[in-house]
C-alpha positions, -999 to 999 in steps of 0.1 A, spaced: -97 158 -261 -79 135 -238 -47 137 -217 -22 113 -232 -6 107 -198 -38 89 -187 -32 61 -212 4 51 -206 10 13 -202 39 -10 -196 42 -12 -234 53 16 -255 26 41 -262 39 43 -297 34 6 -302 -3 10 -292 -6 40 -316 9 19 -343 -17 -8 -337 -45 17 -337 -34 37 -367 -18 12 -389 16 31 -387 33 54 -363 42 90 -354 70 110 -367 101 114 -346 94 151 -341 58 144 -329 71 118 -305 96 142 -290 68 166 -284 47 138 -267 75 128 -245 77 162 -227 42 157 -215 55 136 -186 45 100 -177 46 88 -213 67 58 -220 80 58 -256 109 35 -266 132 53 -290 140 21 -309 103 16 -316 99 48 -337 82 45 -370 87 71 -397 55 80 -415 22 92 -399 -9 86 -421 -37 111 -420 -58 87 -399 -33 87 -370 -36 112 -341 -14 142 -346 6 165 -322 16 199 -334 42 221 -318 16 242 -301 -4 213 -288 17 199 -260 -11 192 -235 -39 175 -253 -44 155 -285 -75 150 -306 -87 115 -314 -114 102 -336 -144 84 -320 -130 51 -332 -96 58 -318 -112 69 -285 -130 36 -283 -98 17 -289 -80 38 -263 -107 31 -238 -98 -6 -240 -62 1 -230 -52 -4 -194 -48 29 -177 -14 35 -162 -4 49 -129 15 80 -142 8 102 -113 -9 136 -118 13 166 -112 -11 181 -88 -5 152 -64 32 145 -67 59 163 -86 89 141 -81 82 105 -87 62 91 -116 44 60 -105 39 35 -133 19 3 -136 34 -32 -138 44 -39 -174 18 -66 -180 24 -65 -217 59 -80 -214 45 -110 -195 36 -140 -217 17 -170 -203 7 -203 -216 -31 -206 -222 -33 -234 -197 -11 -221 -169 -14 -244 -139 -23 -230 -105 11 -236 -89 34 -232 -118 57 -202 -113 60 -176 -140 80 -144 -143 65 -109 -143 84 -79 -155 77 -48 -134 76 -14 -149 110 4 -151 97 33 -130 85 11 -101 115 20 -80 140 47 -72 170 44 -49 194 64 -28 229 51 -19 220 16 -31 209 -4 -62 172 -5 -71 155 -39 -68 153 -62 -98 123 -57 -120 118 -95 -122 92 -111 -99 81 -147 -98 45 -155 -90 19 -182 -95 -17 -182 -105 -27 -193 -70 -6 -166 -53 -21 -138 -75 -57 -149 -69 -49 -152 -31 -35 -116 -32 -66 -104 -50 -89 -121 -26 -71 -106 4 -72 -71 -11 -110 -75 -18 -117 -87 17 -96 -58 33 -114 -33 12 -148 -47 22 -138 -49 58 -128 -12 59 -159 -2 41 -179 -21 68 -161 -2 95 -170 30 77 -207 21 78 -206 9 114 -190 42 125 -217 62 107 -243 41 125 -226 52 157 -218 16 166 -180 24 165 -170 52 188 -137 71 192 -109 70 167 -111 51 135 -85 54 108 -92 35 76 -68 23 49 -91 23 18 -69 28 -12 -37 16 5 -44 -22 3 -14 -29 -19 10 -20 9 -4 -43 36 -12 -72 13 20 -69 -6 40 -69 27 21 -98 43 27 -120 12 65 -113 12 73 -119 49 71 -148 73 53 -149 107 87 -146 124 94 -112 108 82 -81 128 58 -54 116 50 -25 139 30 5 129 8 34 140 -29 36 139 -40 28 103 -34 -9 109 -67 -29 106 -54 -47 75 -21 -57 91 -38 -72 121 -61 -94 99 -33 -104 75 -10 -113 104 -33 -136 123 -64 -119 135 -99 -128 123 -122 -103 107 -146 -109 135 -119 -102 161 -109 -69 144 -145 -57 139 -153 -68 174 -125 -47 188 -137 -16 168 -172 -22 183 -158 -26 218 -171 -62 222 -158 -92 241 -148 -110 208 -124 -82 200 -87 -88 196 -80 -68 228 -114 -79 243 -129 -46 233 -106 -25 254 -81 -13 229 -102 0 200 -91 9 165 -56 21 173 -45 -7 196 -47 -41 178 -21 -68 181 -14 -103 171 15 -127 178 31 -117 145 20 -80 145 35 -58 172 7 -34 171 -10 -2 162 2 27 184 -16 59 190 13 83 196 26 97 163 60 82 155 64 65 189 64 30 174 96 37 154 120 34 183 101 3 194 107 -11 160 144 -4 163 143 -22 197 127 -52 181 155 -52 155 180 -50 183 165 -80 200 166 -100 168 202 -92 163 211 -99 199 194 -133 198 209 -140 163 175 -145 147 175 -142 108 144 -120 108 136 -85 95 117 -58 114 95 -33 95 90 -1 115 63 18 98 52 54 100 35 79 78 47 110 60 30 130 88 53 114 114 84 116 93 97 148 109 95 135 145 128 136 163 124 101 176 123 88 140 158 103 133 171 92 166 160 56 157 178 60 123 210 69 141 210 41 166 200 15 140 229 26 117 253 28 146 245 -8 157 239 -21 122 204 -33 131 182 -55 107 155 -28 105 136 -15 75 121 19 82 90 22 62 74 55 53 38 49 41 35 82 22 -2 87 14 5 124 6 -13 140 36 -6 141 73 -41 147 87 -50 178 66 -15 189 58 1 180 24 36 166 24 49 197 6 36 220 33 52 200 62 85 186 48 114 205 32 124 172 16 95 150 4 118 123 -10 115 104 23 136 75 11 166 99 9 164 112 45 184 85 63 218 102 61 241 72 58 212 48 55 203 38 19 168 41 7 143 28 -19 111 44 -31 84 21 -44 51 25 -62 28 17 -33 -3 14 -56 11 -17 -73 10 -48 -51 35 -66 -72 60 -38 -69 54 -38 -31 62 -75 -29 94 -71 -48 105 -41 -27 98 -60 6 117 -91 -7 147 -69 -16 148 -50 17 144 -82 38 174 -98 19 193 -66 26 189 -65 64 190 -102 72 223 -105 53 240 -80 77 239 -49 56 223 -28 84 191 -7 82 174 6 50 146 31 43 116 21 22 91 46 10 57 35 -4 41 62 -24 4 55 -19 -29 73 -14 -58 72 10 -93 77 -5 -109 87 27 -101 113 53 -73 110 79 -99 95 103 -137 90 102 -141 125 117 -123 140 87 -143 144 54 -110 146 36 -122 173 11 -112 206 28 -75 203 19 -79 184 -15 -104 185 -42 -131 158 -49 -118 157 -84 -83 146 -71 -98 118 -50 -120 106 -79 -91 107 -103 -70 85 -80 -99 61 -75 -105 58 -113 -69 56 -125 -47 43 -97 -68 18 -78 -46 -11 -66 -74 -37 -67 -86 -29 -101 -51 -28 -114 -43 -63 -102 -77 -75 -116 -67 -62 -151 -34 -81 -149 -51 -113 -139 -77 -110 -167 -52 -100 -193 -29 -129 -184 -58 -153 -187 -56 -164 -151 -93 -158 -144 -123 -145 -162 -143 -114 -153 -170 -136 -140 -146 -155 -118 -133 -122 -104 -169 -111 -96 -174 -144 -77 -143 -136 -56 -157 -101 -49 -191 -115 -40 -176 -140 -16 -155 -113 0 -186 -93 7 -205 -123 21 -176 -131 44 -174 -96 57 -211 -92 61 -212 -124 82 -183 -112 103 -201 -79 110 -232 -97 123 -212 -120 145 -192 -91 159 -224 -71 166 -239 -101 184 -209 -104 208 -217 -89 243 -200 -59 257 -171 -65 282 -181 -69 318 -171 -40 340 -149 -61 363 -127 -69 333 -115 -33 330 -84 -41 351 -74 -72 334 -45 -77 310 -26 -46 322 4 -63 338 23 -95 332 16 -116 364 42 -108 390 51 -74 377 20 -55 390 23 -30 418 13 -42 453 -13 -14 457 -31 13 439 -44 42 459 -51 20 489 -66 -10 470 -53 -44 476 -37 -63 447 -63 -90 447 -91 -64 443 -78 -49 411 -57 -73 392 -72 -103 373 -56 -127 348 
């Protein structure tokens, strides 16, 4: 027995059944299948007669369907969809990119653009139109995106191992499972655009200018770290990434301020102020909404909804879990945050919205973290291991992109394995280099606190020259 919803694809399920069985299902049977949720069946594709060899659905069998061993083998070759399990989310059915509707030439060049049709359920909207389902990409861009996602995953796994070896101390929040959000955003924005977030930000720092060595060095508290080993996991910055911040929700008004500065200086850039579902009920978030709308600021408020705020599910903490609808007069968009291509389209759409003077907009990425809230959280006391494993096996953003690349003939399985192997080698080398970096000298503790000329003249009787270094 197998849940039909586990095998939805961008193409009609009926079309696959037709290929597998030599004919199709009756209209009545398909109506019964549709009510199962997450099943995409195109009415115009219905076929009339169901032969004895085709899977059947009786009126009493609305949950599972029996398949022969040969049919099971065929189904196993289908790309699993991202129709979200009801135990995880009840309101938004996440679906995979419709790879079956994309046709490529056998010898597609590396730089030749081609169009991808996103799945019709990739987006939802409130008080605005949904983004177009058409996305233009190239072979080079898709392979670059895959490589970045593979590196980010390896880097976060390395941080996990270093923490368990007690080489990383203090807070450490990992984004394993959420790679599509950071990589999709980074590949849709320019260095002039602003991104500011909270504490699950290692990927953003690396994608916005930091080296892997610099990021890992910071986690290890070494001199080679982004903040010279003094900031740690939650305080990483680059020239085009305005930081991780440790106070829940406090970065959102800072993001509104960045958007105000951009508008004041008449810069055509977008600001992405990010927060999680756990911070979505903070008063300062709603205050920022109000001022951004009042002043028509070019700010995209991004809720990275990974379903749990620490150990509290969204349903237990929020009366309205449709976070993209919570902006009052501000329009909003909800996006499948497990599909990197959908993320890219959503970011392109929202950037166009704000830089063209339409004011702020909300953007909710529905995603999932595989690990706990932080390294001190096993992540299994408030959700089941089966839930996590199901998400890993059916929703993984990296494996999803890999399937598209292979099906479109852009790279073979062996070529993809080489990319994975190189990602591991690069991260392993970065780990060793970061570990070899010395610890900061004690007299550097007071450096980099003030911009020169703004420091106080004394501190508890100490002279300025004694305590401030640049």
